[in-house]
C-alpha positions in Angstrom: -0.1 0.3 0.1 2.4 2.7 -1.1 1.2 5.6 -3.7 2.3 5.2 -7.1 4.9 7.7 -7.9 3.6 10.6 -10.1 6.8 11.5 -11.7 7.6 7.9 -13.0 7.9 8.7 -16.6 7.5 12.3 -16.6 9.2 14.8 -18.6 9.8 18.6 -18.7 11.0 19.5 -22.0 13.6 22.5 -22.5 13.7 24.6 -25.3 16.6 26.9 -26.3 15.7 29.6 -28.7 18.3 31.4 -30.7 18.5 31.9 -34.7 20.5 31.4 -37.5 21.7 34.8 -37.4 25.3 34.3 -35.7 26.5 31.3 -37.8 27.1 27.3 -37.2 29.5 27.9 -35.1 27.9 30.2 -32.8 24.8 27.5 -32.9 27.2 24.5 -32.0 28.6 26.6 -29.2 24.6 27.1 -27.9 23.9 23.5 -28.4 26.9 22.8 -26.2 26.4 25.0 -23.6 22.8 24.3 -23.3 23.6 20.3 -22.6 25.8 21.4 -20.2 23.2 23.5 -18.4 20.4 20.6 -18.3 22.9 17.8 -17.5 23.9 20.2 -14.6 20.1 20.8 -13.3 19.3 17.1 -14.0 22.8 15.9 -12.0 21.4 18.2 -8.6 19.0 15.4 -7.7 16.1 18.1 -6.4 14.6 18.3 -9.3 12.0 14.9 -9.4 11.6 14.8 -13.2 13.8 14.6 -16.1 14.4 17.5 -17.8 14.7 16.4 -21.8 16.7 19.0 -23.7 15.2 19.4 -27.3 17.1 20.4 -30.6 17.9 24.4 -30.5 14.8 26.3 -32.1 15.8 28.5 -34.9 12.2 29.1 -36.4 8.7 29.7 -36.4 8.0 26.2 -38.0 10.3 24.9 -35.1 9.0 26.2 -32.4 5.2 25.0 -33.2 6.3 21.7 -33.9 8.3 21.6 -30.2 5.0 23.3 -28.7 2.4 20.9 -30.6 4.6 17.8 -29.5 4.7 18.8 -26.1 1.4 19.5 -25.6 0.3 16.1 -27.0 2.9 14.2 -25.3 0.8 13.0 -22.1 4.0 12.1 -20.2 5.6 15.8 -20.5 4.3 17.9 -17.7 5.9 20.9 -18.5 8.1 23.3 -21.0 10.7 25.3 -20.0 12.3 27.9 -22.5 15.4 29.9 -22.4 17.0 32.1 -25.4 20.4 31.5 -25.6 20.9 34.3 -27.9 18.9 37.1 -29.5 15.7 34.8 -30.4 13.3 37.4 -32.4 9.9 36.5 -30.4 7.6 36.7 -33.1 9.2 33.3 -34.7 7.5 32.1 -31.0 3.7 33.5 -31.8 2.3 30.2 -33.5 4.2 28.1 -31.2 3.3 30.0 -28.0 -0.5 29.9 -28.9 -1.0 26.2 -29.1 1.1 25.6 -25.9 -1.4 23.7 -23.5 1.1 22.6 -21.1 2.7 24.9 -18.1 5.8 27.0 -19.2 8.7 28.0 -16.9 10.9 30.8 -18.2 14.3 30.5 -17.4 16.6 33.7 -17.3 20.0 32.5 -17.4 23.4 32.3 -18.9 26.2 29.8 -19.5 29.3 32.1 -18.0 28.7 33.0 -14.3 31.0 36.4 -14.8 31.8 38.8 -17.4 35.0 37.9 -18.5 36.3 41.5 -18.4 39.5 41.6 -20.1 38.6 38.8 -22.8 35.2 39.7 -23.7 34.6 41.0 -27.6 31.8 41.0 -30.0 32.0 37.6 -30.8 31.3 36.4 -26.8 28.6 39.4 -26.6 26.7 38.0 -29.8 26.5 34.6 -28.5 26.1 34.9 -24.8 23.1 37.6 -24.8 20.4 35.9 -22.8 19.4 38.8 -20.8 19.1 40.5 -24.3 17.1 37.2 -25.7 15.0 36.6 -22.4 14.0 39.9 -22.6 12.6 39.8 -26.2 10.4 36.2 -25.5 9.2 38.0 -22.1 7.7 40.9 -24.2 6.0 38.5 -26.3 4.7 35.6 -23.8 3.2 38.7 -21.8 1.7 40.2 -24.6 0.2 37.4 -25.6 -1.2 36.8 -21.9 0.4 33.6 -21.3 0.8 32.6 -17.3 4.3 31.4 -16.6 6.6 30.9 -14.0 10.0 32.8 -14.1 12.9 31.7 -12.9 16.1 34.0 -12.7 19.8 33.4 -11.8 23.0 31.5 -12.7 22.0 27.7 -13.3 24.4 26.5 -10.7 22.5 28.7 -8.1 20.7 26.2 -5.5 17.8 28.4 -5.7 17.2 28.0 -9.5 17.2 24.2 -9.4 15.1 24.8 -6.0 12.4 26.6 -8.1 12.6 24.2 -11.0 11.7 21.4 -9.0 8.8 23.4 -7.0 7.5 24.2 -10.3 7.7 20.7 -11.7 6.0 19.7 -8.3 3.1 22.0 -9.3 3.0 20.9 -12.9 2.7 17.2 -11.4 -0.2 18.6 -9.2 -1.4 20.1 -12.4 -1.0 16.8 -14.6 -3.2 14.9 -11.9 -5.9 17.8 -11.6 -6.5 17.4 -15.0 -6.7 13.3 -15.2 -8.5 13.1 -11.8 -11.8 11.4 -11.4 -13.3 12.2 -7.9 -15.6 9.1 -6.5 -18.7 10.9 -4.6 -20.4 8.2 -2.6 -23.8 9.7 -2.6 -24.6 13.9 -2.6 -23.1 16.5 0.0 -24.3 17.5 3.4 -27.6 19.1 3.4 -28.1 22.8 4.0 -24.1 23.2 3.8 -23.1 26.1 1.5 -19.0 25.6 1.1 -19.7 21.7 -0.3 -21.6 22.8 -3.1 -20.4 23.7 -6.3 -20.3 23.5 -10.0 -19.0 20.8 -11.2 -19.2 21.1 -14.8 -17.0 24.1 -14.1 -14.7 22.5 -12.0 -14.0 20.3 -14.8 -13.6 22.8 -17.5 -10.9 24.9 -15.3 -9.2 22.1 -13.4 -9.7 19.2 -15.6 -11.1 17.0 -12.8 -14.2 14.9 -13.2 -16.3 14.7 -10.5 -19.1 11.8 -10.5 -21.6 10.1 -8.0 -21.8 6.7 -7.6 -24.7 5.2 -4.9 -24.1 4.1 -1.7 -26.1 0.9 -2.4 -23.0 0.4 -5.1 -20.2 0.7 -2.2 -22.2 -1.3 0.1 -22.3 -4.6 -2.8 -18.0 -3.5 -2.9 -18.2 -3.8 0.9 -19.8 -7.3 0.7 -17.6 -8.5 -2.2 -14.4 -7.9 -0.4 -12.7 -11.1 0.6 -11.2 -11.4 4.0 -7.8 -12.1 2.9 -7.3 -8.5 1.8 -9.6 -7.2 5.2 -6.7 -9.4 7.3 -3.7 -8.2 5.1 -5.1 -4.3 5.8 -5.8 -5.4 9.9 -2.0 -6.4 9.9 -1.1 -3.1 8.5 -2.6 -1.1 10.6 -0.8 -3.2 13.7 2.4 -2.7 11.8 2.2 1.2 11.6 -0.2 2.2 14.8 -0.8 1.9 18.1 -4.1 -0.7 18.0 -6.1 -0.2 21.0 -6.1 -3.6 22.6 -10.1 -3.7 22.6 -9.9 -3.8 19.0 -7.7 -6.8 18.9 -10.1 -8.4 21.3 -13.9 -7.7 22.2 -14.0 -5.1 19.7 -12.4 -7.0 16.9 -15.6 -7.0 15.0 -15.6 -3.6 14.6 -11.6 -3.2 13.5 -12.8 -5.8 10.6 -16.0 -3.7 9.5 -13.4 -0.5 9.4 -11.0 -2.2 7.4 -12.9 -4.2 4.9 -15.1 -0.4 4.4 -11.2 0.9 3.7 -11.1 -2.4 1.2 -14.3 -1.8 -0.8 -13.5 2.1 -1.1 -10.0 1.3 -2.2 -11.2 -1.3 -4.5 -14.0 0.8 -5.9 -12.1 3.5 -6.7 -9.3 1.7 -8.6 -11.9 -0.6 -10.7 -13.2 2.8 -11.9 -9.8 5.0 -12.2 -10.4 7.6 -9.3 -8.1 8.8 -7.5 -10.3 11.4 -4.8 -12.9 10.6 -2.9 -15.8 12.1 -1.0 -18.5 10.4 1.3 -21.2 11.6 3.8 -22.4 10.8 6.8 -26.1 11.6 6.2 -26.1 9.3 3.5 -24.5 5.6 4.6 -27.0 3.2 3.2 -26.5 -0.2 4.6 -22.8 0.7 5.7 -22.4 -0.8 9.0 -19.8 2.2 10.2 -19.3 6.0 9.0 -15.7 4.9 7.5 -12.9 6.7 9.4 -9.6 5.1 9.1 -10.0 4.2 5.7 -10.5 7.9 4.4 -7.5 9.0 6.9 -5.5 6.5 4.7 -6.2 8.1 1.7 -3.4 10.4 1.4 -1.0 8.5 3.2 -1.0 5.0 2.1 -2.4 5.4 -1.6 -2.1 9.3 -2.4 -5.5 9.7 -3.0 -7.7 13.1 -2.0 -10.4 12.9 0.5 -12.9 14.9 2.2 -15.9 14.5 4.3 -19.4 15.7 3.9 -19.4 15.7 0.0 -16.8 18.3 -0.4 -15.3 17.3 -3.7 -13.7 20.6 -3.8 -11.2 19.6 -0.8 -10.8 16.4 -2.3 -9.6 17.6 -5.4 -7.3 20.2 -3.2 -6.1 17.5 -1.0 -5.1 15.1 -4.3 -3.0 17.8 -5.6 -1.3 18.3 -2.7 -0.3 14.5 -2.3 1.0 14.6 -5.9 3.0 17.7 -5.3 4.2 16.5 -2.0 5.4 13.2 -2.9 8.6 11.9 -1.6 8.9 15.0 0.5 8.4 15.2 4.4 5.1 16.0 5.4 1.5 15.2 3.2 -1.6 16.4 2.7 -5.0 15.9 4.5 -8.4 17.4 4.7 -8.6 20.1 7.6 -11.4 21.7 9.4 -11.4 25.0 11.7 -12.7 23.8 14.6 -11.9 26.3 18.0 -9.8 29.2 18.9 -7.4 29.7 21.5 -8.0 33.8 22.4 -5.1 33.8 25.5 -3.2 36.8 24.6 0.0 35.9 23.5 -1.0 32.0 22.5 -3.5 33.1 20.1 -3.9 29.9 17.7 -6.3 27.6 15.7 -7.4 24.2 16.3 -8.1 22.0 13.2 -9.8 18.8 13.2 -12.6 16.7 12.0 -14.6 14.2 13.4 -13.0 11.0 11.7 -11.1 12.1 8.5 -7.7 13.9 9.2 -4.8 12.0 7.3 -1.5 11.0 9.4 0.6 11.8 6.1 1.1 15.7 7.6 3.6 14.5 10.4 2.6 13.2 14.1 3.9 13.8 17.5 3.7 10.4 18.5 2.8 7.0 16.4 -1.0 7.6 15.8 -3.3 5.4 18.0 -6.1 3.4 16.4 -9.3 3.7 18.7 -13.0 3.0 18.7 -15.5 5.5 20.2 -19.2 6.5 20.2 -20.3 8.9 17.0 -22.9 11.1 17.9 -24.1 11.6 14.3 -24.6 9.1 11.2 -26.9 6.8 13.3 -24.3 3.9 12.7 -22.2 1.5 15.0 -19.2 3.2 16.8 -16.2 4.0 13.9 -12.8 3.2 14.2 -10.4 6.1 13.8 -6.9 7.1 14.3 -6.1 9.3 17.1 -3.2 12.1 17.3 -1.8 15.5 17.1 0.0 16.9 14.2 3.6 17.6 14.3 5.0 21.3 14.7 6.4 22.8 11.9 6.8 25.9 10.0 5.4 27.4 6.9 2.7 25.2 6.4 -0.3 26.2 4.3 -3.9 26.0 4.5 -5.9 26.1 1.2 -9.4 26.7 0.4 -11.3 26.4 -2.9 -14.3 28.7 -3.0 -17.2 28.6 -5.6 -17.9 32.8 -6.1 -20.4 32.3 -8.5 -18.8 33.0 -12.0 -15.7 31.7 -10.9 -13.3 29.7 -8.5 -11.1 31.3 -5.9 -8.2 29.7 -4.0 -7.5 30.9 0.0 -4.0 30.0 1.3 -3.2 31.0 4.7 0.4 30.5 5.9 0.7 29.2 9.2 2.8 27.3 12.1 1.5 24.2 13.1 2.6 23.8 16.9 2.5 21.9 20.1 -0.9 21.9 22.3 -0.5 23.9 25.5 -2.5 20.5 27.2 -2.9 16.7 26.7 -5.9 17.1 24.5 -6.7 12.9 26.2 -10.6 13.5 26.0 -10.8 14.7 22.3 -11.3 10.9 20.4 -10.5 12.5 17.1 -7.1 13.6 14.8 -5.7 17.3 15.4 -3.5 20.2 14.7 -3.2 23.4 16.2 -1.4 26.4 14.6 -0.6 29.9 14.7 -2.2 31.7 11.7 0.1 34.6 9.8 -0.2 37.6 10.5 -1.8 36.8 13.6 -5.5 34.8 14.4 -7.6 38.0 14.3 -6.0 39.3 11.0 -6.2 36.1 9.4 -9.6 35.0 10.7 -10.7 38.4 9.2 -9.5 38.1 6.3 -10.5 34.5 5.6 -14.0 35.7 6.1 -13.7 38.6 3.7 -12.5 36.2 1.4 -15.4 33.6 1.6 -12.9 31.3 2.6 -14.3 27.3 3.5 -14.5 25.7 7.0 -12.7 22.7 4.8 -9.4 22.9 3.9 -6.4 21.3 2.7 -3.4 21.6 4.9 -0.1 20.9 3.4 3.0 20.2 5.2 5.3 18.8 2.4 4.7 21.8 0.1 4.3 25.3 0.8 2.8 28.4 -0.3 5.2 28.4 -3.9 4.0 25.1 -5.1 0.3 26.4 -4.7 1.2 29.6 -6.3 2.6 28.1 -9.1 -0.4 25.7 -9.3 -2.7 28.7 -9.3 -1.2 30.2 -12.3 -1.1 27.1 -14.1 -5.2 27.1 -13.9 -5.5 30.9 -14.5 -7.9 31.1 -11.1 -7.7 33.7 -8.4 -5.4 33.3 -5.4 -5.9 35.0 -2.3 -2.9 34.9 0.0 -3.2 35.8 3.9 0.6 35.7 5.2 3.0 37.7 7.8 3.0 40.7 5.5 -1.2 40.8 5.3 -3.2 43.7 6.6 -6.8 43.6 6.7 -7.1 47.2 5.1 -4.8 46.3 2.0 -6.3 42.5 1.7 -9.6 43.6 1.3 -8.3 46.0 -1.5 -6.4 43.6 -3.1 -9.6 41.3 -3.3 -11.7 44.0 -4.6 -8.7 44.5 -7.8 -8.5 40.7 -8.1 -12.2 40.7 -8.7 -12.0 43.1 -11.0 -9.1 41.4 -13.0 -11.1 38.2 -12.8 -14.5 39.8 -14.5 -12.9 41.6 -17.0 -10.6 38.7 -17.9 -14.0 36.7 -18.0 -12.1 33.3 -18.3 -13.3 31.9 -15.2 
């Protein structure tokens, strides 16, 4: 039960712009130096996909062919462009207009230092990326194409790190565009934030969101073989501190929980789904509201999950899990529950009745327990109980359906240890100090219409989500240490005008 590597077999193509004006010798050097740069970036080991250098782009037809092939290749998740010499921007127009993959503009050069005593016009003609990249940047901006821009010498570690973050966002965008979300039943009655336009979500994010009857899940539950259930229970025992009664008097409850997990995973795999969502108000003949199974969706399978029919957060959790693959931490459904308003100790407590994932990191080994649940009308559910481990620069991200468009909202937070035992709280939880402060963060979150459901990612931070939002072309409102409520309100007003005028979403 290990998440499939989302970077396996994926590539980023590297297109170098030049022209025939400077002659064959210059073009030979362009190819050689471009090879050195790509080889160096691949050798850093921080970029999770292979960067593939393609032949130097010297004409409009060549650029268009490069962009068409990149767009059509399902293994290509992004394109990096760099203009080694002066590359006339009109030759890029036809190609840029057909590109459908995310793009990064790399503003670098082969030499680090100007050769003060030997520089001549031959050197200048060959090494004029500062010239070429600005010509290229003009046409990309004129065409209104969103892209990531990374500036610096290619040996600067920050350059590789930023490219790595962008490739993670590319993988998230690829996962979004190939995602199928399985909804067991509809969303929780009378709740606003779990509603949304599923058709528009598929147009904007590429995710296909559909419903399967709970009766189908019940049938899948009944079809699960005992061997699969027992294998899952052995996995529980290996990874968690299992309450003794679940291995004795309450073993039947543990068996049911594992069988429900198996049924959900079997059904999702059979239908090619990578995110799921259920609703405690629509459980049919299921014996328990699924708890430990959904908690393990991100940690064990890399799947997204959210509760109460909230498919929007399930989409975000899947994207977060993919972007953070291979890094410390993970992604999980989170829900704002309670504030600590004690001066100097202000914090927010997030939790959920059952479904927070241990993938985000835990202070101690998660404990598998059984407790009564006052809603759902089913048998006592089995769930993992833990407290999230402290970590700085974590983000919580929400997706809001703002009538004519989607808005992503992000708050940068620091996860902290609780100031008490929380021993009577029978669910998973996380405590965090939101930036810039609890009061200002909460005011801005309310102003932006952010959901009480969020995706918390402790693996990737704000930059990956900013890159993702740019790829999707959706609004992203950010609350961080520099935010003030007055300025944030003004930014929302300006952003709304931009997105209304843009009329894309």
